[in-house]
KEVEXPA-597521 format. One record per residue (C-alpha): residue in one letter; y, z, x. Coordinates in steps of 0.05 Angstrom, whole numbers, plus 5000, padded with zeros to 4 digits. Last residue first. Example, Ala and Ser with C-alpha at 12.3 -4.5 7.8 and 13.67 -1.06 7.14 Angstrom:
// KEVEXPA-597521
<atom zafi="S" py="4979" pz="5143" px="5273"/>
<atom zafi="A" py="4910" pz="5156" px="5246"/>
//
This chain:
// KEVEXPA-597521
<atom zafi="A" py="1951" pz="2862" px="5451"/>
<atom zafi="E" py="1878" pz="2879" px="5464"/>
<atom zafi="K" py="1855" pz="2808" px="5449"/>
<atom zafi="L" py="1907" pz="2779" px="5495"/>
<atom zafi="Q" py="1886" pz="2826" px="5552"/>
<atom zafi="H" py="1813" pz="2805" px="5545"/>
<atom zafi="D" py="1832" pz="2731" px="5547"/>
<atom zafi="E" py="1873" pz="2744" px="5610"/>
<atom zafi="H" py="1814" pz="2779" px="5644"/>
<atom zafi="V" py="1766" pz="2724" px="5624"/>
<atom zafi="E" py="1815" pz="2672" px="5651"/>
<atom zafi="Q" py="1822" pz="2711" px="5717"/>
<atom zafi="E" py="1746" pz="2715" px="5724"/>
<atom zafi="H" py="1741" pz="2640" px="5714"/>
<atom zafi="R" py="1795" pz="2626" px="5765"/>
<atom zafi="L" py="1759" pz="2673" px="5815"/>
<atom zafi="Y" py="1693" pz="2637" px="5804"/>
<atom zafi="H" py="1723" pz="2568" px="5812"/>
<atom zafi="L" py="1757" pz="2588" px="5877"/>
<atom zafi="T" py="1693" pz="2621" px="5901"/>
<atom zafi="Y" py="1653" pz="2558" px="5887"/>
<atom zafi="L" py="1702" pz="2515" px="5926"/>
<atom zafi="D" py="1701" pz="2564" px="5985"/>
<atom zafi="K" py="1625" pz="2570" px="5984"/>
<atom zafi="P" py="1614" pz="2495" px="5989"/>
<atom zafi="I" py="1570" pz="2462" px="5937"/>
<atom zafi="E" py="1546" pz="2396" px="5964"/>
<atom zafi="Y" py="1514" pz="2337" px="5928"/>
<atom zafi="L" py="1469" pz="2285" px="5958"/>
<atom zafi="D" py="1444" pz="2226" px="5918"/>
<atom zafi="Y" py="1371" pz="2208" px="5929"/>
<atom zafi="V" py="1328" pz="2145" px="5927"/>
<atom zafi="H" py="1359" pz="2108" px="5985"/>
<atom zafi="S" py="1296" pz="2089" px="6023"/>
<atom zafi="N" py="1251" pz="2117" px="6078"/>
<atom zafi="E" py="1299" pz="2167" px="6111"/>
<atom zafi="N" py="1338" pz="2182" px="6047"/>
<atom zafi="V" py="1343" pz="2257" px="6061"/>
<atom zafi="E" py="1363" pz="2241" px="6133"/>
<atom zafi="N" py="1412" pz="2187" px="6115"/>
<atom zafi="Y" py="1449" pz="2235" px="6068"/>
<atom zafi="L" py="1447" pz="2288" px="6122"/>
<atom zafi="S" py="1480" pz="2239" px="6171"/>
<atom zafi="Q" py="1531" pz="2215" px="6119"/>
<atom zafi="R" py="1554" pz="2285" px="6098"/>
<atom zafi="T" py="1623" pz="2262" px="6072"/>
<atom zafi="E" py="1595" pz="2196" px="6048"/>
<atom zafi="N" py="1536" pz="2216" px="6004"/>
<atom zafi="A" py="1569" pz="2283" px="5992"/>
<atom zafi="L" py="1583" pz="2283" px="5917"/>
<atom zafi="V" py="1620" pz="2348" px="5908"/>
<atom zafi="A" py="1598" pz="2407" px="5865"/>
<atom zafi="Y" py="1651" pz="2459" px="5847"/>
<atom zafi="P" py="1667" pz="2434" px="5777"/>
<atom zafi="L" py="1592" pz="2433" px="5759"/>
<atom zafi="K" py="1584" pz="2384" px="5702"/>
<atom zafi="E" py="1568" pz="2328" px="5753"/>
<atom zafi="A" py="1507" pz="2367" px="5777"/>
<atom zafi="A" py="1479" pz="2373" px="5706"/>
<atom zafi="K" py="1490" pz="2298" px="5694"/>
<atom zafi="I" py="1454" pz="2283" px="5759"/>
<atom zafi="S" py="1397" pz="2330" px="5739"/>
<atom zafi="R" py="1386" pz="2297" px="5671"/>
<atom zafi="I" py="1393" pz="2226" px="5701"/>
<atom zafi="N" py="1336" pz="2236" px="5750"/>
<atom zafi="V" py="1331" pz="2163" px="5771"/>
<atom zafi="K" py="1380" pz="2173" px="5830"/>
<atom zafi="R" py="1335" pz="2229" px="5854"/>
<atom zafi="I" py="1376" pz="2291" px="5868"/>
<atom zafi="R" py="1384" pz="2325" px="5935"/>
<atom zafi="M" py="1428" pz="2385" px="5922"/>
<atom zafi="F" py="1460" pz="2421" px="5980"/>
<atom zafi="I" py="1485" pz="2492" px="5980"/>
<atom zafi="R" py="1537" pz="2517" px="6028"/>
<atom zafi="E" py="1560" pz="2582" px="6062"/>
<atom zafi="I" py="1503" pz="2629" px="6045"/>
<atom zafi="N" py="1523" pz="2701" px="6058"/>
<atom zafi="L" py="1466" pz="2735" px="6019"/>
<atom zafi="E" py="1507" pz="2778" px="5972"/>
<atom zafi="F" py="1569" pz="2738" px="5952"/>
<atom zafi="F" py="1548" pz="2666" px="5964"/>
<atom zafi="L" py="1473" pz="2668" px="5949"/>
<atom zafi="E" py="1476" pz="2721" px="5895"/>
<atom zafi="N" py="1535" pz="2689" px="5859"/>
<atom zafi="F" py="1501" pz="2621" px="5866"/>
<atom zafi="F" py="1438" pz="2648" px="5834"/>
<atom zafi="A" py="1474" pz="2679" px="5775"/>
<atom zafi="E" py="1515" pz="2615" px="5764"/>
<atom zafi="K" py="1454" pz="2571" px="5772"/>
<atom zafi="A" py="1413" pz="2612" px="5722"/>
<atom zafi="A" py="1469" pz="2608" px="5671"/>
<atom zafi="Q" py="1476" pz="2533" px="5678"/>
<atom zafi="N" py="1401" pz="2521" px="5674"/>
<atom zafi="Y" py="1392" pz="2568" px="5615"/>
<atom zafi="G" py="1443" pz="2533" px="5571"/>
<atom zafi="K" py="1395" pz="2510" px="5516"/>
<atom zafi="G" py="1387" pz="2437" px="5536"/>
<atom zafi="H" py="1318" pz="2445" px="5565"/>
<atom zafi="F" py="1281" pz="2510" px="5549"/>
<atom zafi="P" py="1221" pz="2481" px="5512"/>
<atom zafi="K" py="1210" pz="2434" px="5572"/>
<atom zafi="G" py="1200" pz="2490" px="5623"/>
<atom zafi="L" py="1258" pz="2496" px="5671"/>
<atom zafi="W" py="1264" pz="2471" px="5742"/>
<atom zafi="T" py="1307" pz="2486" px="5802"/>
<atom zafi="G" py="1312" pz="2464" px="5875"/>
<atom zafi="L" py="1374" pz="2476" px="5916"/>
<atom zafi="F" py="1375" pz="2456" px="5989"/>
<atom zafi="G" py="1398" pz="2503" px="6043"/>
<atom zafi="A" py="1457" pz="2530" px="6082"/>
<atom zafi="Q" py="1474" pz="2592" px="6124"/>
<atom zafi="D" py="1452" pz="2557" px="6188"/>
<atom zafi="E" py="1383" pz="2543" px="6161"/>
<atom zafi="V" py="1350" pz="2554" px="6094"/>
<atom zafi="D" py="1301" pz="2497" px="6081"/>
<atom zafi="F" py="1295" pz="2513" px="6007"/>
<atom zafi="L" py="1342" pz="2551" px="5961"/>
<atom zafi="N" py="1303" pz="2562" px="5897"/>
<atom zafi="I" py="1308" pz="2567" px="5822"/>
<atom zafi="T" py="1246" pz="2576" px="5779"/>
<atom zafi="G" py="1227" pz="2566" px="5707"/>
<atom zafi="I" py="1217" pz="2600" px="5639"/>
<atom zafi="P" py="1190" pz="2669" px="5656"/>
<atom zafi="N" py="1197" pz="2717" px="5596"/>
<atom zafi="G" py="1247" pz="2773" px="5602"/>
<atom zafi="W" py="1269" pz="2772" px="5528"/>
<atom zafi="E" py="1335" pz="2737" px="5543"/>
<atom zafi="D" py="1299" pz="2682" px="5581"/>
<atom zafi="L" py="1279" pz="2691" px="5653"/>
<atom zafi="I" py="1288" pz="2646" px="5714"/>
<atom zafi="T" py="1242" pz="2665" px="5772"/>
<atom zafi="R" py="1277" pz="2669" px="5839"/>
<atom zafi="S" py="1266" pz="2639" px="5907"/>
<atom zafi="I" py="1305" pz="2643" px="5973"/>
<atom zafi="V" py="1272" pz="2603" px="6027"/>
<atom zafi="E" py="1262" pz="2604" px="6103"/>
<atom zafi="G" py="1285" pz="2676" px="6114"/>
<atom zafi="H" py="1216" pz="2701" px="6138"/>
<atom zafi="E" py="1205" pz="2745" px="6077"/>
<atom zafi="E" py="1226" pz="2686" px="6034"/>
<atom zafi="A" py="1172" pz="2643" px="6067"/>
<atom zafi="E" py="1120" pz="2697" px="6049"/>
<atom zafi="I" py="1141" pz="2695" px="5975"/>
<atom zafi="T" py="1139" pz="2619" px="5976"/>
<atom zafi="Q" py="1070" pz="2618" px="6008"/>
<atom zafi="K" py="1044" pz="2666" px="5954"/>
<atom zafi="T" py="1074" pz="2620" px="5901"/>
<atom zafi="V" py="1040" pz="2560" px="5933"/>
<atom zafi="F" py="0973" pz="2596" px="5932"/>
<atom zafi="L" py="0981" pz="2618" px="5859"/>
<atom zafi="F" py="1000" pz="2546" px="5841"/>
<atom zafi="E" py="0938" pz="2521" px="5877"/>
<atom zafi="E" py="0895" pz="2569" px="5837"/>
<atom zafi="Y" py="0928" pz="2544" px="5772"/>
<atom zafi="S" py="0911" pz="2473" px="5790"/>
<atom zafi="H" py="0950" pz="2410" px="5809"/>
<atom zafi="A" py="1006" pz="2446" px="5845"/>
<atom zafi="K" py="1070" pz="2408" px="5861"/>
<atom zafi="H" py="1118" pz="2437" px="5911"/>
<atom zafi="R" py="1183" pz="2400" px="5898"/>
<atom zafi="I" py="1179" pz="2395" px="5823"/>
<atom zafi="F" py="1212" pz="2334" px="5792"/>
<atom zafi="P" py="1149" pz="2297" px="5770"/>
<atom zafi="F" py="1122" pz="2360" px="5736"/>
<atom zafi="V" py="1179" pz="2372" px="5687"/>
<atom zafi="D" py="1177" pz="2316" px="5635"/>
<atom zafi="P" py="1102" pz="2311" px="5642"/>
<atom zafi="H" py="1093" pz="2385" px="5625"/>
<atom zafi="M" py="1052" pz="2419" px="5680"/>
<atom zafi="M" py="1108" pz="2465" px="5702"/>
<atom zafi="L" py="1109" pz="2504" px="5636"/>
<atom zafi="E" py="1034" pz="2520" px="5642"/>
<atom zafi="Y" py="1042" pz="2540" px="5715"/>
<atom zafi="L" py="1102" pz="2584" px="5699"/>
<atom zafi="A" py="1065" pz="2624" px="5646"/>
<atom zafi="Q" py="1004" pz="2634" px="5690"/>
<atom zafi="C" py="1045" pz="2649" px="5753"/>
<atom zafi="D" py="1090" pz="2704" px="5724"/>
<atom zafi="Q" py="1050" pz="2762" px="5752"/>
<atom zafi="L" py="1047" pz="2731" px="5822"/>
<atom zafi="D" py="1118" pz="2749" px="5840"/>
<atom zafi="R" py="1184" pz="2714" px="5851"/>
<atom zafi="K" py="1247" pz="2756" px="5854"/>
<atom zafi="K" py="1283" pz="2763" px="5788"/>
<atom zafi="L" py="1335" pz="2722" px="5750"/>
<atom zafi="M" py="1364" pz="2726" px="5679"/>
//
């Protein structure tokens, strides 16, 4: 479902990124394929320096369909950025990619909190964030960070995913799966 970013996927990702329903919501916009290659190389280098964690989202056949990233990594926290190509919207890939990425971040890479800065006009992303039982609207609880991301005007909502809340959800889910498995065996 996820793999480390590489240059081999750039052509497919660039074409998916250029869709008008996707492009406005991309953090590092590239206006040409060559620019996308350059941005991808920079992302790979930034990961080597611990500034970003970036993965390519794959479909069930191993084709690249989007990216998921933790930007501005500092003090065991960072900002989530994710996008999927338009043909893959509404098919469950976003949720599955987030779960795999969060497991890696929290349980393997020792990240303590993930922030999501979502444009108030991006209804699709706001609805996706609100579906996450471990995401908390942090406009008031992280007031200084909220003000920082809205330095020029209040265009973003701020959500936080703390490791402890995610872990609680994850453990409950694992327990439910275990109980369902036991019932089927009985």
